[in-house]
C-alpha positions as CSV (number, residue, x, y, z in Angstrom):
1,X,65.5,-47.4,19.8
2,X,66.3,-46.4,16.5
3,X,64.6,-42.9,17.1
4,X,66.7,-42.5,20.1
5,X,70.0,-43.2,18.4
6,X,68.8,-40.8,15.6
7,X,68.1,-38.1,17.8
8,X,71.5,-38.9,19.8
9,X,73.3,-38.4,16.7
10,X,71.6,-35.3,15.6
11,X,71.7,-33.6,19.0
12,X,75.6,-34.4,19.2
13,X,76.1,-32.9,15.9
14,X,74.2,-29.8,16.7
15,X,76.1,-29.2,20.0
16,X,79.4,-30.2,18.6
17,X,79.1,-27.6,15.8
18,X,78.3,-24.9,18.3
19,X,81.2,-25.9,20.7
20,X,83.5,-25.9,17.5
21,X,86.8,-27.3,19.0
22,X,88.5,-26.8,15.8
23,X,87.9,-23.0,15.9
24,X,89.3,-23.0,19.6
25,X,92.4,-24.8,18.3
26,X,94.5,-21.6,17.2
27,X,93.8,-19.9,20.6
28,X,94.6,-23.2,22.7
29,X,97.8,-24.1,20.8
30,X,99.1,-20.3,21.0
31,X,98.5,-20.6,24.9
32,X,100.2,-24.0,25.3
33,X,102.9,-23.4,22.7
34,X,105.6,-23.6,25.2
35,X,103.9,-25.9,27.6
36,X,105.1,-29.6,28.4
37,X,103.2,-32.6,27.5
38,X,102.4,-33.0,31.3
39,X,101.0,-29.5,31.6
40,X,99.0,-29.9,28.4
41,X,97.5,-33.1,30.1
42,X,96.5,-31.3,33.2
43,X,94.9,-28.4,31.1
44,X,92.8,-30.8,29.0
45,X,91.7,-32.7,31.9
46,X,90.3,-29.6,33.5
47,X,88.5,-28.7,30.1
48,X,86.9,-32.2,30.3
49,X,85.5,-32.0,33.9
50,X,84.7,-28.3,33.7
51,X,82.8,-29.0,30.4
52,X,81.0,-32.1,31.7
53,X,79.7,-30.0,34.9
54,X,78.6,-27.1,32.7
55,X,76.7,-29.3,30.3
56,X,74.8,-31.2,33.1
57,X,73.8,-28.0,34.6
58,X,72.5,-26.3,31.4
59,X,70.6,-29.6,30.4
60,X,69.0,-30.3,33.9
61,X,68.0,-26.9,35.0
62,X,67.6,-25.0,31.6
63,X,63.9,-25.3,31.5
64,X,63.6,-23.8,35.0
65,X,65.8,-20.9,33.7
66,X,63.2,-20.2,31.0
67,X,60.4,-20.3,33.4
68,X,62.2,-18.1,36.2
69,X,62.9,-15.5,33.6
70,X,59.6,-15.7,31.7
71,X,61.5,-16.4,28.4
72,X,59.4,-17.7,25.5
73,X,60.7,-20.2,23.2
74,X,60.4,-17.9,20.0
75,X,62.1,-15.2,21.9
76,X,64.8,-17.6,22.8
77,X,65.3,-18.8,19.2
78,X,65.7,-15.3,17.8
79,X,68.2,-14.2,20.7
80,X,70.1,-17.3,20.3
81,X,70.3,-17.2,16.6
82,X,71.6,-13.5,16.9
83,X,74.2,-14.7,19.4
84,X,75.3,-17.5,17.3
85,X,75.7,-15.4,14.3
86,X,77.9,-13.1,16.2
87,X,80.0,-15.7,17.6
88,X,80.2,-17.4,14.0
89,X,81.3,-14.0,12.3
90,X,83.9,-13.3,15.1
91,X,85.4,-17.1,14.3
92,X,85.4,-16.3,10.6
93,X,87.1,-12.9,11.1
94,X,90.3,-14.6,12.1
95,X,90.7,-12.3,15.0
96,X,91.9,-13.8,18.3
97,X,89.1,-14.1,20.8
98,X,91.2,-14.1,24.0
99,X,94.1,-12.6,25.4
100,X,97.2,-14.6,26.2
101,X,97.4,-15.8,29.9
102,X,100.3,-17.5,31.7
103,X,98.7,-20.0,34.0
104,X,96.7,-23.2,33.5
105,X,93.6,-21.3,34.7
106,X,92.7,-20.7,31.0
107,X,91.6,-24.3,30.9
108,X,88.4,-23.2,32.5
109,X,88.2,-19.5,31.4
110,X,88.3,-18.8,28.5
111,X,88.9,-22.4,26.9
112,X,86.0,-24.4,28.4
113,X,83.8,-21.1,28.8
114,X,83.1,-19.0,27.0
115,X,84.9,-20.6,23.9
116,X,83.7,-24.2,23.9
117,X,80.5,-23.8,26.2
118,X,79.3,-20.2,26.0
119,X,76.1,-18.5,25.0
120,X,75.5,-20.6,22.0
121,X,76.0,-23.8,23.6
122,X,73.6,-22.7,26.4
123,X,70.9,-21.8,23.9
124,X,71.2,-24.8,21.8
125,X,70.8,-26.9,24.7
126,X,67.8,-24.9,26.3
127,X,66.1,-25.1,22.8
128,X,66.7,-28.9,22.7
129,X,65.2,-29.5,25.9
130,X,62.3,-27.2,25.6
131,X,61.1,-28.8,22.5
132,X,60.8,-32.0,24.4
133,X,61.4,-31.9,28.1
134,X,60.7,-35.6,28.8
135,X,63.2,-37.4,31.0
136,X,64.2,-39.8,28.2
137,X,64.8,-36.9,25.7
138,X,66.4,-34.9,28.4
139,X,69.0,-37.9,29.0
140,X,69.7,-38.2,25.3
141,X,70.6,-34.5,25.2
142,X,72.7,-34.9,28.2
143,X,74.5,-37.8,26.8
144,X,75.0,-35.9,23.4
145,X,76.4,-32.9,25.3
146,X,78.9,-35.4,27.1
147,X,79.9,-36.9,23.7
148,X,80.6,-33.5,22.4
149,X,82.7,-32.6,25.5
150,X,84.5,-35.6,25.1
151,X,85.2,-35.0,21.3
152,X,86.5,-31.6,22.2
153,X,88.8,-33.1,24.9
154,X,90.3,-35.3,22.3
155,X,90.6,-32.6,19.8
156,X,92.6,-30.5,22.2
157,X,94.4,-33.4,23.9
158,X,96.0,-34.3,20.4
159,X,96.3,-30.8,19.1
160,X,100.1,-30.6,19.7
161,X,100.6,-33.7,17.9
162,X,98.1,-32.7,15.0
163,X,100.3,-29.5,14.4
164,X,103.1,-31.8,13.4
165,X,101.2,-33.2,10.4
166,X,98.6,-30.6,9.7
167,X,99.3,-27.0,8.7
168,X,98.1,-24.4,11.3
169,X,96.4,-22.8,8.2
170,X,94.5,-25.9,7.6
171,X,93.2,-26.1,11.1
172,X,92.0,-22.6,10.8
173,X,90.2,-23.4,7.7
174,X,88.5,-26.3,9.4
175,X,87.4,-24.1,12.2
176,X,85.9,-21.4,9.6
177,X,84.1,-24.3,7.9
178,X,82.5,-25.3,11.2
179,X,81.6,-21.4,11.8
180,X,79.7,-21.5,8.5
181,X,77.6,-24.5,9.8
182,X,76.9,-22.6,12.8
183,X,75.5,-19.7,10.8
184,X,73.2,-21.8,8.9
185,X,71.9,-23.3,12.1
186,X,71.6,-19.7,13.5
187,X,69.6,-18.5,10.6
188,X,67.2,-21.6,10.8
189,X,66.8,-20.8,14.5
190,X,65.9,-17.1,13.9
191,X,63.4,-17.9,11.0
192,X,61.6,-20.6,13.3
193,X,61.6,-17.9,16.0
194,X,60.0,-15.1,13.9
195,X,57.3,-17.6,12.4
196,X,56.7,-18.8,15.9
197,X,56.5,-15.5,17.7
198,X,54.3,-14.0,14.7
199,X,52.0,-17.3,15.0
200,X,51.7,-16.8,18.8
201,X,51.1,-13.2,19.0
202,X,49.6,-11.9,15.8
203,X,47.3,-14.5,14.6
């Protein structure tokens, strides 16, 4: 039981770090700055359900995607690491990652995907499930993904309230700190991928 809880916590932290809701906050706040509380509630509810659906799809059929496209785990780690580094550098640069839109359609695109659940999250979930594709481990990953989505939901839900007490600059700093964590994870992924690729094809 202790191992399951430990894995759940580890997976949750990894997935949440990749989703990085704090990095999404500046974009979300700018898009909902003039929105009513009711409008924001509708938007975050759409984010919640869209996020849960995407995490479910990625977790349950992720391994079949690898098999269908004949993608090796080392290649996925290297490619995924590169994607995560690119995403993190974009976050650290401070440049906006989306164009402003006028309807609540932004709840799904771009807030839910690709900002919260994009290539980085997909890669992370695929790697976690490929390491141990057992039913029990898959369910733990699924639960961790749900918890990460739920955490992101609450971060966005109370974003407007938070800005009354927390300076916008502080929110941006938190997002950039999370981006540094993602870069560290990405580097580890690429190192393990290169070593595994070498051992698999050159030894």
